[in-house]
N, CA and C atoms of all chains as a GROMACS GRO file, in nm:
protein
  615
    1MET      N    1  16.761   4.270   5.900
    1MET     CA    2  16.742   4.146   5.828
    1MET      C    3  16.679   4.177   5.691
    2ALA      N    4  16.728   4.110   5.587
    2ALA     CA    5  16.676   4.135   5.452
    2ALA      C    6  16.534   4.083   5.439
    3ASP      N    7  16.464   4.148   5.349
    3ASP     CA    8  16.329   4.100   5.322
    3ASP      C    9  16.334   3.970   5.243
    4GLN      N   10  16.225   3.905   5.245
    4GLN     CA   11  16.212   3.781   5.170
    4GLN      C   12  16.152   3.811   5.034
    5ILE      N   13  16.212   3.755   4.931
    5ILE     CA   14  16.160   3.772   4.796
    5ILE      C   15  16.098   3.639   4.752
    6ILE      N   16  15.978   3.647   4.708
    6ILE     CA   17  15.907   3.528   4.659
    6ILE      C   18  15.889   3.543   4.510
    7SER      N   19  15.936   3.444   4.437
    7SER     CA   20  15.924   3.446   4.290
    7SER      C   21  15.838   3.329   4.245
    8CYS      N   22  15.740   3.359   4.164
    8CYS     CA   23  15.650   3.256   4.113
    8CYS      C   24  15.663   3.250   3.962
    9VAL      N   25  15.715   3.141   3.912
    9VAL     CA   26  15.730   3.123   3.768
    9VAL      C   27  15.606   3.050   3.716
   10ILE      N   28  15.544   3.110   3.616
   10ILE     CA   29  15.428   3.046   3.554
   10ILE      C   30  15.478   2.962   3.438
   11ASN      N   31  15.465   2.834   3.452
   11ASN     CA   32  15.519   2.742   3.353
   11ASN      C   33  15.428   2.734   3.230
   12ASP      N   34  15.481   2.672   3.126
   12ASP     CA   35  15.408   2.666   3.000
   12ASP      C   36  15.276   2.592   3.012
   13ASP      N   37  15.268   2.499   3.105
   13ASP     CA   38  15.143   2.423   3.120
   13ASP      C   39  15.048   2.489   3.219
   14GLY      N   40  15.085   2.608   3.267
   14GLY     CA   41  14.998   2.681   3.360
   14GLY      C   42  15.025   2.650   3.505
   15SER      N   43  15.108   2.551   3.532
   15SER     CA   44  15.146   2.527   3.670
   15SER      C   45  15.240   2.638   3.717
   16VAL      N   46  15.258   2.649   3.846
   16VAL     CA   47  15.339   2.757   3.902
   16VAL      C   48  15.446   2.698   3.992
   17THR      N   49  15.568   2.742   3.971
   17THR     CA   50  15.678   2.704   4.059
   17THR      C   51  15.718   2.826   4.139
   18ALA      N   52  15.711   2.815   4.270
   18ALA     CA   53  15.740   2.930   4.355
   18ALA      C   54  15.866   2.906   4.435
   19ASP      N   55  15.947   3.009   4.442
   19ASP     CA   56  16.068   3.006   4.523
   19ASP      C   57  16.063   3.117   4.626
   20ALA      N   58  16.104   3.084   4.745
   20ALA     CA   59  16.117   3.187   4.848
   20ALA      C   60  16.260   3.182   4.897
   21ALA      N   61  16.334   3.285   4.867
   21ALA     CA   62  16.475   3.286   4.905
   21ALA      C   63  16.503   3.409   4.990
   22GLY      N   64  16.597   3.397   5.075
   22GLY     CA   65  16.643   3.514   5.147
   22GLY      C   66  16.608   3.517   5.294
   23PHE      N   67  16.549   3.416   5.343
   23PHE     CA   68  16.527   3.412   5.488
   23PHE      C   69  16.539   3.268   5.535
   24LYS      N   70  16.563   3.257   5.658
   24LYS     CA   71  16.587   3.123   5.710
   24LYS      C   72  16.474   3.083   5.804
   25GLY      N   73  16.468   2.959   5.822
   25GLY     CA   74  16.371   2.909   5.918
   25GLY      C   75  16.241   2.866   5.854
   26LYS      N   76  16.163   2.813   5.941
   26LYS     CA   77  16.034   2.764   5.892
   26LYS      C   78  15.942   2.882   5.865
   27GLY      N   79  15.838   2.856   5.797
   27GLY     CA   80  15.745   2.962   5.761
   27GLY      C   81  15.743   2.987   5.613
   28CYS      N   82  15.855   2.958   5.547
   28CYS     CA   83  15.859   2.984   5.403
   28CYS      C   84  15.768   2.890   5.328
   29VAL      N   85  15.766   2.764   5.370
   29VAL     CA   86  15.678   2.669   5.304
   29VAL      C   87  15.534   2.711   5.321
   30GLU      N   88  15.503   2.753   5.444
   30GLU     CA   89  15.366   2.794   5.472
   30GLU      C   90  15.328   2.917   5.390
   31THR      N   91  15.422   3.011   5.378
   31THR     CA   92  15.393   3.134   5.304
   31THR      C   93  15.361   3.106   5.159
   32ILE      N   94  15.448   3.030   5.094
   32ILE     CA   95  15.422   3.011   4.951
   32ILE      C   96  15.312   2.907   4.928
   33SER      N   97  15.292   2.818   5.024
   33SER     CA   98  15.177   2.728   5.011
   33SER      C   99  15.048   2.807   5.014
   34LYS      N  100  15.043   2.905   5.105
   34LYS     CA  101  14.924   2.988   5.114
   34LYS      C  102  14.907   3.073   4.988
   35LEU      N  103  15.020   3.121   4.936
   35LEU     CA  104  15.014   3.202   4.814
   35LEU      C  105  14.959   3.119   4.697
   36LEU      N  106  15.004   2.996   4.688
   36LEU     CA  107  14.962   2.913   4.576
   36LEU      C  108  14.826   2.850   4.598
   37SER      N  109  14.776   2.861   4.720
   37SER     CA  110  14.649   2.792   4.749
   37SER      C  111  14.534   2.846   4.666
   38ILE      N  112  14.545   2.972   4.620
   38ILE     CA  113  14.437   3.028   4.539
   38ILE      C  114  14.424   2.955   4.406
   39LEU      N  115  14.532   2.892   4.365
   39LEU     CA  116  14.525   2.818   4.240
   39LEU      C  117  14.458   2.683   4.259
   40HIS      N  118  14.448   2.642   4.383
   40HIS     CA  119  14.383   2.516   4.417
   40HIS      C  120  14.436   2.401   4.334
   41GLY      N  121  14.557   2.417   4.294
   41GLY     CA  122  14.618   2.306   4.222
   41GLY      C  123  14.674   2.207   4.321
   42GLN      N  124  14.694   2.092   4.274
   42GLN     CA  125  14.756   1.993   4.360
   42GLN      C  126  14.901   2.034   4.382
   43THR      N  127  14.944   2.031   4.504
   43THR     CA  128  15.085   2.060   4.531
   43THR      C  129  15.166   1.940   4.485
   44LEU      N  130  15.244   1.963   4.383
   44LEU     CA  131  15.314   1.852   4.321
   44LEU      C  132  15.440   1.814   4.397
   45GLY      N  133  15.500   1.909   4.461
   45GLY     CA  134  15.622   1.874   4.532
   45GLY      C  135  15.678   1.994   4.603
   46ALA      N  136  15.741   1.970   4.712
   46ALA     CA  137  15.802   2.078   4.788
   46ALA      C  138  15.939   2.034   4.834
   47THR      N  139  16.034   2.121   4.816
   47THR     CA  140  16.167   2.093   4.867
   47THR      C  141  16.208   2.207   4.958
   48HIS      N  142  16.286   2.177   5.052
   48HIS     CA  143  16.331   2.277   5.148
   48HIS      C  144  16.478   2.249   5.173
   49LYS      N  145  16.560   2.329   5.115
   49LYS     CA  146  16.703   2.297   5.123
   49LYS      C  147  16.781   2.419   5.169
   50PRO      N  148  16.874   2.398   5.256
   50PRO     CA  149  16.956   2.512   5.299
   50PRO      C  150  17.062   2.546   5.195
   51GLU      N  151  17.085   2.673   5.181
   51GLU     CA  152  17.191   2.718   5.092
   51GLU      C  153  17.291   2.794   5.178
   52TYR      N  154  17.416   2.757   5.167
   52TYR     CA  155  17.517   2.817   5.252
   52TYR      C  156  17.593   2.925   5.175
   53ARG      N  157  17.568   3.046   5.213
   53ARG     CA  158  17.641   3.159   5.155
   53ARG      C  159  17.711   3.228   5.272
   54GLN      N  160  17.716   3.356   5.265
   54GLN     CA  161  17.776   3.426   5.378
   54GLN      C  162  17.691   3.406   5.502
   55ASN      N  163  17.565   3.414   5.480
   55ASN     CA  164  17.473   3.384   5.588
   55ASN      C  165  17.391   3.262   5.547
   56VAL      N  166  17.350   3.192   5.644
   56VAL     CA  167  17.270   3.074   5.613
   56VAL      C  168  17.129   3.120   5.575
   57THR      N  169  17.091   3.084   5.459
   57THR     CA  170  16.955   3.115   5.416
   57THR      C  171  16.891   2.985   5.370
   58THR      N  172  16.770   2.993   5.347
   58THR     CA  173  16.702   2.875   5.294
   58THR      C  174  16.630   2.911   5.167
   59GLN      N  175  16.615   2.814   5.087
   59GLN     CA  176  16.537   2.833   4.964
   59GLN      C  177  16.429   2.726   4.961
   60THR      N  178  16.314   2.770   4.936
   60THR     CA  179  16.202   2.677   4.933
   60THR      C  180  16.137   2.682   4.797
   61GLN      N  181  16.103   2.568   4.749
   61GLN     CA  182  16.039   2.564   4.619
   61GLN      C  183  15.918   2.473   4.627
   62ILE      N  184  15.810   2.524   4.581
   62ILE     CA  185  15.688   2.445   4.575
   62ILE      C  186  15.629   2.462   4.437
   63LYS      N  187  15.581   2.355   4.385
   63LYS     CA  188  15.517   2.363   4.255
   63LYS      C  189  15.371   2.325   4.270
   64ALA      N  190  15.286   2.407   4.218
   64ALA     CA  191  15.144   2.378   4.221
   64ALA      C  192  15.098   2.344   4.081
   65GLY      N  193  15.023   2.240   4.072
   65GLY     CA  194  14.974   2.197   3.941
   65GLY      C  195  14.849   2.270   3.904
   66ARG      N  196  14.798   2.237   3.789
   66ARG     CA  197  14.678   2.305   3.739
   66ARG      C  198  14.554   2.250   3.807
   67MET      N  199  12.433   2.357   1.284
   67MET     CA  200  12.447   2.381   1.428
   67MET      C  201  12.573   2.312   1.477
   68SER      N  202  12.653   2.387   1.548
   68SER     CA  203  12.778   2.334   1.602
   68SER      C  204  12.758   2.292   1.746
   69ALA      N  205  12.791   2.169   1.775
   69ALA     CA  206  12.768   2.115   1.909
   69ALA      C  207  12.857   2.183   2.012
   70TYR      N  208  12.800   2.208   2.128
   70TYR     CA  209  12.880   2.264   2.236
   70TYR      C  210  12.960   2.153   2.304
   71GLN      N  211  13.082   2.188   2.342
   71GLN     CA  212  13.167   2.096   2.416
   71GLN      C  213  13.202   2.162   2.549
   72THR      N  214  13.216   2.081   2.650
   72THR     CA  215  13.250   2.135   2.782
   72THR      C  216  13.386   2.084   2.825
   73GLN      N  217  13.453   2.167   2.901
   73GLN     CA  218  13.585   2.128   2.953
   73GLN      C  219  13.600   2.186   3.093
   74SER      N  220  13.631   2.100   3.187
   74SER     CA  221  13.652   2.149   3.323
   74SER      C  222  13.782   2.228   3.329
   75THR      N  223  13.787   2.324   3.418
   75THR     CA  224  13.906   2.407   3.431
   75THR      C  225  13.945   2.419   3.579
   76CYS      N  226  14.058   2.486   3.601
   76CYS     CA  227  14.105   2.512   3.736
   76CYS      C  228  14.056   2.648   3.785
   77PHE      N  229  13.984   2.721   3.702
   77PHE     CA  230  13.944   2.857   3.739
   77PHE      C  231  13.845   2.854   3.855
   78GLU      N  232  13.871   2.933   3.955
   78GLU     CA  233  13.778   2.947   4.066
   78GLU      C  234  13.749   3.093   4.099
   79ASP      N  235  13.846   3.178   4.071
   79ASP     CA  236  13.833   3.318   4.109
   79ASP      C  237  13.779   3.398   3.991
   80LYS      N  238  13.661   3.453   4.009
   80LYS     CA  239  13.594   3.524   3.900
   80LYS      C  240  13.676   3.642   3.850
   81ASP      N  241  13.725   3.724   3.943
   81ASP     CA  242  13.798   3.844   3.903
   81ASP      C  243  13.923   3.810   3.822
   82SER      N  244  13.993   3.706   3.866
   82SER     CA  245  14.115   3.667   3.795
   82SER      C  246  14.082   3.610   3.657
   83LEU      N  247  13.971   3.541   3.648
   83LEU     CA  248  13.929   3.488   3.518
   83LEU      C  249  13.895   3.602   3.423
   84ILE      N  250  13.824   3.702   3.472
   84ILE     CA  251  13.787   3.815   3.386
   84ILE      C  252  13.912   3.890   3.341
   85LYS      N  253  14.006   3.910   3.433
   85LYS     CA  254  14.131   3.976   3.394
   85LYS      C  255  14.210   3.891   3.295
   86GLY      N  256  14.204   3.761   3.315
   86GLY     CA  257  14.272   3.670   3.221
   86GLY      C  258  14.209   3.679   3.083
   87LEU      N  259  14.078   3.686   3.078
   87LEU     CA  260  14.010   3.700   2.949
   87LEU      C  261  14.049   3.830   2.880
   88SER      N  262  14.067   3.935   2.960
   88SER     CA  263  14.102   4.064   2.901
   88SER      C  264  14.239   4.059   2.832
   89GLU      N  265  14.323   3.966   2.874
   89GLU     CA  266  14.455   3.951   2.811
   89GLU      C  267  14.451   3.852   2.695
   90ASN      N  268  14.334   3.794   2.674
   90ASN     CA  269  14.324   3.694   2.568
   90ASN      C  270  14.208   3.724   2.473
   91GLY      N  271  14.193   3.852   2.444
   91GLY     CA  272  14.102   3.891   2.338
   91GLY      C  273  13.968   3.947   2.381
   92TYR      N  274  13.941   3.949   2.511
   92TYR     CA  275  13.808   3.992   2.555
   92TYR      C  276  13.818   4.095   2.667
   93GLY      N  277  13.814   4.220   2.625
   93GLY     CA  278  13.819   4.329   2.721
   93GLY      C  279  13.696   4.330   2.810
   94LEU      N  280  13.706   4.411   2.914
   94LEU     CA  281  13.602   4.410   3.016
   94LEU      C  282  13.464   4.439   2.959
   95ASN      N  283  13.457   4.520   2.854
   95ASN     CA  284  13.327   4.557   2.798
   95ASN      C  285  13.270   4.449   2.707
   96THR      N  286  13.341   4.339   2.691
   96THR     CA  287  13.291   4.230   2.606
   96THR      C  288  13.257   4.106   2.687
   97VAL      N  289  13.268   4.116   2.818
   97VAL     CA  290  13.245   4.000   2.905
   97VAL      C  291  13.120   4.024   2.989
   98GLU      N  292  13.024   3.935   2.978
   98GLU     CA  293  12.904   3.941   3.062
   98GLU      C  294  12.925   3.856   3.186
   99VAL      N  295  12.888   3.913   3.300
   99VAL     CA  296  12.902   3.840   3.426
   99VAL      C  297  12.766   3.837   3.495
  100HIS      N  298  12.722   3.719   3.532
  100HIS     CA  299  12.589   3.704   3.591
  100HIS      C  300  12.597   3.623   3.722
  101ASP      N  301  12.508   3.659   3.813
  101ASP     CA  302  12.499   3.581   3.937
  101ASP      C  303  12.430   3.447   3.914
  102THR      N  304  12.336   3.447   3.821
  102THR     CA  305  12.269   3.322   3.785
  102THR      C  306  12.299   3.292   3.639
  103PRO      N  307  12.314   3.166   3.606
  103PRO     CA  308  12.353   3.133   3.469
  103PRO      C  309  12.248   3.175   3.367
  104GLN      N  310  12.298   3.227   3.256
  104GLN     CA  311  12.212   3.277   3.149
  104GLN      C  312  12.231   3.192   3.021
  105THR      N  313  12.132   3.201   2.937
  105THR     CA  314  12.130   3.118   2.816
  105THR      C  315  12.239   3.159   2.716
  106LEU      N  316  12.297   3.059   2.655
  106LEU     CA  317  12.390   3.083   2.544
  106LEU      C  318  12.313   3.076   2.413
  107TYR      N  319  12.360   3.153   2.317
  107TYR     CA  320  12.294   3.159   2.186
  107TYR      C  321  12.392   3.117   2.077
  108ASP      N  322  12.332   3.057   1.972
  108ASP     CA  323  12.418   3.014   1.862
  108ASP      C  324  12.437   3.125   1.760
  109TYR      N  325  12.504   3.093   1.652
  109TYR     CA  326  12.541   3.196   1.555
  109TYR      C  327  12.421   3.258   1.484
  110CYS      N  328  12.306   3.188   1.489
  110CYS     CA  329  12.183   3.243   1.431
  110CYS      C  330  12.101   3.323   1.531
  111GLY      N  331  12.147   3.324   1.653
  111GLY     CA  332  12.071   3.393   1.757
  111GLY      C  333  11.968   3.305   1.824
  112HIS      N  334  11.976   3.177   1.800
  112HIS     CA  335  11.883   3.083   1.862
  112HIS      C  336  11.935   3.041   1.999
  113PRO      N  337  11.847   3.034   2.098
  113PRO     CA  338  11.892   2.991   2.230
  113PRO      C  339  11.932   2.844   2.230
  114ARG      N  340  12.031   2.816   2.310
  114ARG     CA  341  12.077   2.677   2.324
  114ARG      C  342  12.051   2.634   2.468
  115PRO      N  343  12.049   2.507   2.494
  115PRO     CA  344  12.018   2.460   2.630
  115PRO      C  345  12.125   2.500   2.732
  116GLN      N  346  12.244   2.526   2.685
  116GLN     CA  347  12.355   2.554   2.777
  116GLN      C  348  12.342   2.694   2.839
  117LYS      N  349  12.381   2.702   2.963
  117LYS     CA  350  12.381   2.831   3.034
  117LYS      C  351  12.517   2.852   3.099
  118ALA      N  352  12.544   2.979   3.130
  118ALA     CA  353  12.674   3.010   3.190
  118ALA      C  354  12.666   3.137   3.273
  119HIS      N  355  12.759   3.150   3.366
  119HIS     CA  356  12.767   3.269   3.451
  119HIS      C  357  12.849   3.380   3.385
  120ILE      N  358  12.952   3.341   3.315
  120ILE     CA  359  13.036   3.438   3.243
  120ILE      C  360  13.024   3.405   3.095
  121ILE      N  361  12.989   3.505   3.017
  121ILE     CA  362  12.956   3.480   2.876
  121ILE      C  363  13.031   3.576   2.785
  122LEU      N  364  13.087   3.519   2.681
  122LEU     CA  365  13.143   3.599   2.570
  122LEU      C  366  13.044   3.586   2.456
  123ARG      N  367  12.973   3.694   2.427
  123ARG     CA  368  12.869   3.687   2.325
  123ARG      C  369  12.930   3.673   2.186
  124ARG      N  370  12.853   3.611   2.100
  124ARG     CA  371  12.904   3.569   1.969
  124ARG      C  372  12.955   3.684   1.885
  125GLN      N  373  12.896   3.805   1.902
  125GLN     CA  374  12.942   3.916   1.819
  125GLN      C  375  13.085   3.958   1.852
  126PHE      N  376  13.131   3.920   1.970
  126PHE     CA  377  13.269   3.950   2.009
  126PHE      C  378  13.362   3.833   1.980
  127VAL      N  379  13.302   3.715   1.962
  127VAL     CA  380  13.385   3.595   1.943
  127VAL      C  381  13.438   3.587   1.800
  128GLY      N  382  13.355   3.628   1.703
  128GLY     CA  383  13.400   3.625   1.565
  128GLY      C  384  13.285   3.600   1.470
  129GLY      N  385  13.314   3.601   1.341
  129GLY     CA  386  13.212   3.579   1.240
  129GLY      C  387  13.154   3.440   1.251
  130ALA      N  388  13.020   3.431   1.243
  130ALA     CA  389  12.949   3.303   1.249
  130ALA      C  390  12.980   3.226   1.376
  131ALA      N  391  13.010   3.299   1.479
  131ALA     CA  392  13.048   3.234   1.605
  131ALA      C  393  12.926   3.212   1.694
  132ASN      N  394  12.943   3.128   1.791
  132ASN     CA  395  12.844   3.103   1.895
  132ASN      C  396  12.895   3.164   2.026
  133ASP      N  397  12.803   3.181   2.119
  133ASP     CA  398  12.847   3.231   2.250
  133ASP      C  399  12.944   3.131   2.315
  134ILE      N  400  13.033   3.184   2.393
  134ILE     CA  401  13.122   3.102   2.475
  134ILE      C  402  13.087   3.129   2.621
  135GLY      N  403  13.078   3.024   2.701
  135GLY     CA  404  13.037   3.044   2.839
  135GLY      C  405  13.130   2.978   2.939
  136PHE      N  406  13.122   3.030   3.061
  136PHE     CA  407  13.193   2.971   3.176
  136PHE      C  408  13.089   2.950   3.284
  137LEU      N  409  13.063   2.825   3.312
  137LEU     CA  410  12.960   2.789   3.410
  137LEU      C  411  13.025   2.752   3.543
  138LYS      N  412  12.982   2.820   3.649
  138LYS     CA  413  13.040   2.792   3.781
  138LYS      C  414  12.975   2.667   3.839
  139ASN      N  415  13.056   2.573   3.878
  139ASN     CA  416  13.006   2.446   3.931
  139ASN      C  417  12.989   2.454   4.082
  140THR      N  418  12.927   2.354   4.137
  140THR     CA  419  12.903   2.353   4.282
  140THR      C  420  13.035   2.344   4.361
  141ASP      N  421  13.139   2.291   4.299
  141ASP     CA  422  13.268   2.283   4.369
  141ASP      C  423  13.348   2.413   4.356
  142GLY      N  424  13.289   2.514   4.290
  142GLY     CA  425  13.357   2.643   4.280
  142GLY      C  426  13.437   2.662   4.154
  143THR      N  427  13.462   2.556   4.081
  143THR     CA  428  13.538   2.570   3.957
  143THR      C  429  13.444   2.604   3.842
  144TYR      N  430  13.504   2.654   3.734
  144TYR     CA  431  13.426   2.686   3.616
  144TYR      C  432  13.448   2.579   3.508
  145THR      N  433  13.340   2.550   3.438
  145THR     CA  434  13.349   2.468   3.318
  145THR      C  435  13.335   2.560   3.199
  146VAL      N  436  13.426   2.548   3.105
  146VAL     CA  437  13.417   2.631   2.986
  146VAL      C  438  13.332   2.559   2.881
  147ILE      N  439  13.245   2.634   2.817
  147ILE     CA  440  13.153   2.578   2.717
  147ILE      C  441  13.182   2.648   2.584
  148ILE      N  442  13.235   2.574   2.490
  148ILE     CA  443  13.275   2.629   2.360
  148ILE      C  444  13.219   2.537   2.251
  149SER      N  445  13.166   2.598   2.148
  149SER     CA  446  13.115   2.516   2.038
  149SER      C  447  13.231   2.453   1.962
  150GLU      N  448  13.198   2.346   1.895
  150GLU     CA  449  13.299   2.277   1.816
  150GLU      C  450  13.359   2.372   1.712
  151TYR      N  451  13.272   2.453   1.653
  151TYR     CA  452  13.317   2.548   1.552
  151TYR      C  453  13.418   2.648   1.611
  152ASP      N  454  13.382   2.703   1.725
  152ASP     CA  455  13.467   2.806   1.784
  152ASP      C  456  13.593   2.750   1.850
  153SER      N  457  13.592   2.620   1.874
  153SER     CA  458  13.711   2.561   1.935
  153SER      C  459  13.827   2.554   1.839
  154MET      N  460  13.800   2.585   1.712
  154MET     CA  461  13.913   2.590   1.618
  154MET      C  462  14.004   2.708   1.653
  155ARG      N  463  13.941   2.818   1.692
  155ARG     CA  464  14.022   2.936   1.730
  155ARG      C  465  14.045   2.939   1.881
  156HIS      N  466  13.943   2.901   1.955
  156HIS     CA  467  13.956   2.897   2.100
  156HIS      C  468  13.993   2.754   2.139
  157ASN      N  469  14.113   2.720   2.100
  157ASN     CA  470  14.158   2.582   2.112
  157ASN      C  471  14.238   2.562   2.240
  158THR      N  472  14.307   2.451   2.248
  158THR     CA  473  14.383   2.421   2.369
  158THR      C  474  14.492   2.526   2.394
  159ALA      N  475  14.546   2.582   2.287
  159ALA     CA  476  14.649   2.685   2.303
  159ALA      C  477  14.587   2.811   2.367
  160TRP      N  478  14.466   2.845   2.323
  160TRP     CA  479  14.398   2.962   2.382
  160TRP      C  480  14.366   2.935   2.529
  161ILE      N  481  14.317   2.816   2.556
  161ILE     CA  482  14.288   2.780   2.696
  161ILE      C  483  14.416   2.784   2.779
  162ALA      N  484  14.525   2.734   2.722
  162ALA     CA  485  14.651   2.733   2.796
  162ALA      C  486  14.697   2.875   2.829
  163ASN      N  487  14.684   2.965   2.733
  163ASN     CA  488  14.720   3.105   2.758
  163ASN      C  489  14.629   3.167   2.863
  164LEU      N  490  14.502   3.130   2.858
  164LEU     CA  491  14.407   3.182   2.957
  164LEU      C  492  14.443   3.131   3.097
  165ILE      N  493  14.483   3.007   3.104
  165ILE     CA  494  14.524   2.950   3.233
  165ILE      C  495  14.644   3.027   3.289
  166LYS      N  496  14.738   3.059   3.202
  166LYS     CA  497  14.858   3.131   3.249
  166LYS      C  498  14.822   3.273   3.294
  167SER      N  499  14.735   3.339   3.218
  167SER     CA  500  14.692   3.473   3.259
  167SER      C  501  14.616   3.466   3.391
  168TYR      N  502  14.531   3.366   3.402
  168TYR     CA  503  14.454   3.349   3.525
  168TYR      C  504  14.548   3.329   3.644
  169ALA      N  505  14.646   3.242   3.626
  169ALA     CA  506  14.739   3.213   3.735
  169ALA      C  507  14.809   3.340   3.781
  170LYS      N  508  14.850   3.422   3.687
  170LYS     CA  509  14.920   3.547   3.720
  170LYS      C  510  14.830   3.637   3.805
  171HIS      N  511  14.710   3.660   3.760
  171HIS     CA  512  14.621   3.751   3.833
  171HIS      C  513  14.576   3.692   3.967
  172ALA      N  514  14.558   3.561   3.970
  172ALA     CA  515  14.519   3.498   4.097
  172ALA      C  516  14.632   3.510   4.200
  173LEU      N  517  14.755   3.493   4.154
  173LEU     CA  518  14.870   3.507   4.245
  173LEU      C  519  14.880   3.650   4.297
  174ILE      N  520  14.863   3.747   4.208
  174ILE     CA  521  14.872   3.887   4.250
  174ILE      C  522  14.765   3.917   4.354
  175LYS      N  523  14.646   3.868   4.330
  175LYS     CA  524  14.536   3.893   4.422
  175LYS      C  525  14.563   3.829   4.558
  176GLN      N  526  14.608   3.705   4.553
  176GLN     CA  527  14.634   3.634   4.679
  176GLN      C  528  14.750   3.697   4.755
  177GLY      N  529  14.853   3.737   4.681
  177GLY     CA  530  14.967   3.799   4.747
  177GLY      C  531  14.928   3.927   4.819
  178LYS      N  532  14.848   4.009   4.754
  178LYS     CA  533  14.803   4.133   4.818
  178LYS      C  534  14.716   4.102   4.938
  179ARG      N  535  14.634   4.000   4.925
  179ARG     CA  536  14.548   3.959   5.037
  179ARG      C  537  14.632   3.915   5.157
  180MET      N  538  14.747   3.859   5.130
  180MET     CA  539  14.835   3.812   5.238
  180MET      C  540  14.924   3.922   5.294
  181GLY      N  541  14.915   4.041   5.235
  181GLY     CA  542  14.997   4.151   5.283
  181GLY      C  543  15.135   4.157   5.223
  182LEU      N  544  15.156   4.080   5.117
  182LEU     CA  545  15.285   4.084   5.049
  182LEU      C  546  15.289   4.206   4.957
  183THR      N  547  15.408   4.257   4.935
  183THR     CA  548  15.426   4.368   4.842
  183THR      C  549  15.448   4.313   4.702
  184PHE      N  550  15.360   4.350   4.612
  184PHE     CA  551  15.373   4.304   4.474
  184PHE      C  552  15.482   4.384   4.405
  185LEU      N  553  15.583   4.316   4.355
  185LEU     CA  554  15.697   4.383   4.294
  185LEU      C  555  15.683   4.397   4.143
  186GLY      N  556  15.604   4.309   4.082
  186GLY     CA  557  15.585   4.319   3.938
  186GLY      C  558  15.596   4.184   3.870
  187VAL      N  559  15.580   4.190   3.740
  187VAL     CA  560  15.589   4.070   3.657
  187VAL      C  561  15.702   4.091   3.557
  188SER      N  562  15.791   3.996   3.551
  188SER     CA  563  15.901   4.006   3.456
  188SER      C  564  15.909   3.875   3.378
  189ALA      N  565  16.000   3.871   3.284
  189ALA     CA  566  16.018   3.750   3.203
  189ALA      C  567  16.142   3.675   3.250
  190GLN      N  568  16.127   3.547   3.263
  190GLN     CA  569  16.239   3.464   3.306
  190GLN      C  570  16.345   3.460   3.195
  191LYS      N  571  16.469   3.478   3.236
  191LYS     CA  572  16.577   3.474   3.138
  191LYS      C  573  16.583   3.335   3.073
  192GLY      N  574  16.595   3.336   2.944
  192GLY     CA  575  16.608   3.209   2.873
  192GLY      C  576  16.476   3.155   2.823
  193THR      N  577  16.378   3.149   2.912
  193THR     CA  578  16.250   3.088   2.872
  193THR      C  579  16.143   3.190   2.837
  194GLY      N  580  16.156   3.310   2.894
  194GLY     CA  581  16.053   3.412   2.872
  194GLY      C  582  15.928   3.390   2.954
  195ARG      N  583  15.929   3.289   3.039
  195ARG     CA  584  15.811   3.262   3.121
  195ARG      C  585  15.790   3.376   3.220
  196PRO      N  586  15.663   3.411   3.243
  196PRO     CA  587  15.638   3.519   3.338
  196PRO      C  588  15.674   3.481   3.481
  197ILE      N  589  15.735   3.578   3.550
  197ILE     CA  590  15.768   3.560   3.692
  197ILE      C  591  15.695   3.668   3.770
  198VAL      N  592  15.616   3.627   3.865
  198VAL     CA  593  15.545   3.719   3.952
  198VAL      C  594  15.623   3.724   4.085
  199GLN      N  595  15.661   3.846   4.123
  199GLN     CA  596  15.746   3.858   4.242
  199GLN      C  597  15.680   3.940   4.351
  200PHE      N  598  15.706   3.898   4.474
  200PHE     CA  599  15.656   3.965   4.591
  200PHE      C  600  15.770   3.983   4.691
  201ARG      N  601  15.751   4.078   4.780
  201ARG     CA  602  15.843   4.096   4.891
  201ARG      C  603  15.765   4.083   5.021
  202LYS      N  604  15.825   4.010   5.110
  202LYS     CA  605  15.765   3.995   5.243
  202LYS      C  606  15.861   4.053   5.345
  203ALA      N  607  15.814   4.151   5.415
  203ALA     CA  608  15.898   4.213   5.518
  203ALA      C  609  15.914   4.116   5.633
  204LEU      N  610  16.038   4.098   5.677
  204LEU     CA  611  16.064   4.009   5.788
  204LEU      C  612  16.078   4.089   5.916
  205ALA      N  613  16.026   4.036   6.020
  205ALA     CA  614  16.029   4.105   6.148
  205ALA      C  615  16.170   4.106   6.205
   0.00000   0.00000   0.00000
């Protein structure tokens, strides 16, 4: 099984948008929520959407505010 | 005398703040870190009522500058204390850059703490925004 890659984009206002792609199932939201928790920003929004490629993967995106 | 102004921040992690400062003009040898808040001094060397845990002394801030401080609050966040005079250079743009540097170092620290493999920092195509990447091994 492929590893999971987590990408955190630091936006111009200092907020962070994190994506976790490459694995399926629950746990991704928890992982990046925990990662962003050090910023103690308000979690502005989280989406969890399946992406259908050759294998079913999920992509999770959470944005943490300042 | 230039009045001090305070601004609340999102900074909570001391190490990440210090690393962030190092990317915004203040290397490690120019940053004072104290367990108890210490007095800030103005451009004449006179003590001011304000105190801070992390201090950038005026000789490193610039000509005719006052000390800049970061005071840790009871809720764990830091309040930045900058004189009106120095806020011309240490303005909202400087604070914004510091926030971005802080976010990067805080993420790296937290990722390592979680056992993630830090892959590096790159620039997002198109925007140039920094991207901090990690790998998580799946069972």
